[in-house]
N, C-alpha and C positions, 0 to 999 in steps of 0.2 A: 527522464527520458522525454525527449520532444515528442508530443501527440502528433499523428498524422492519420487522416481518416482513410488513407491507404494502408491496409493492413501489411502489405508487403514491405512498404517503405517504412511503416511501424515497426514491423520485425527487425528491419535492418538498423534502427536506431536503437533499438533493444541490444543488439548483438555489439553495436559499437560501444554503448555504455557498459554493457557486460566487460568487454574487454578492456576500456579504460579502467574501471573499478579493479580488475584483477591485477593491474600493473603498478597501483599506489599502495600507500599505507596510510593510516588514518582515515579520517571521515571523508576526504574528496570533495569537500564544499566548494562551490563555486559561485559565479553570480546568479545563475538560476535558481540557487537554493532560497535566496532571498525573496524572488518573485511573488507577488500577492495572488497570482492566477495560476496557482499550483496546487499540488496535494502531497503531502509527503509519504510516500509508500515506503514500507520495508518488509523484510520477511526473516523469520528465523525457522528455516525449514527442518532444522534437525530436532525439534522438541515441541511438544504440545504447550501452548501457552494458557496461564489462567487469568493473567492480569499483565499489564505493563505499563510503566510510567516513561513517558518522553522527556528525554533531558531538554532544555531549553533554556535560553539567555533572555532573561526578562527585561534587559535594558533595550531589546529590540521588540517592538510591539507587534504581534501578528496574529491572524484568526486562521491560518493555515491549518485544514483539517491532516491530522496524522493516523494512518492505517498501516497496522502491523499485521501480517499473516503469519500462523504457526504451522507446524507440520500437518500436511495432507494426510489423513488416517481413513482406513475404510473399515468400519464395525458394523457387524450384522448387515452385508451388503448396502451399506450407506456411507457415502463420502462425508467425512467431518473435517473441517478446518477452523481451529479457533481463530478469530479475529479480534485484535484491539482497536477499536476506534475512538479518538480524542478529538472532539470538535468543539468550538464555541457556539452555545445554545442558540447566542443571538443570531446565527447563521444557519442553524440545522436544528431540526428536534426530532423526535421519536420517530414521526411519521417518513422523514425522510432517510434515516437509518434503517426502517424497517423496509422500506422499498428496495435499498440498496442491497441488503442481506437477503431478501427474497430473489432478486435477481441474482445475487452471487451463488446462493442455493441451486437455482434453476441452471446456471452455467456448470457447476459442480457436477450435478445429477447428469447432465448432457455429455460428459467425458466418456467415450469408448474406451 
């Protein structure tokens, strides 16, 4: 999904991509998939994940972070969503991941 700082345009981009994906079979890989200024996000909202391995082609050298979200759950009045984060340690370390997860948890807590 092409990022746009204007949330209304970004939401339209999300809808456009969602509609495209619903019409295809397979992975739907396109020229944007190989861009180096991207993050690969995916979700499996049907179940809680406890671990995940991302398939990749080792002929193509990349350091693109891969983040997958599991099912959103509410347990004891707390919102919980398991996340798998796969990133190259040369580009990000534990402090970066911790900041990302803190922000993500704050956003989950803010959902009405």
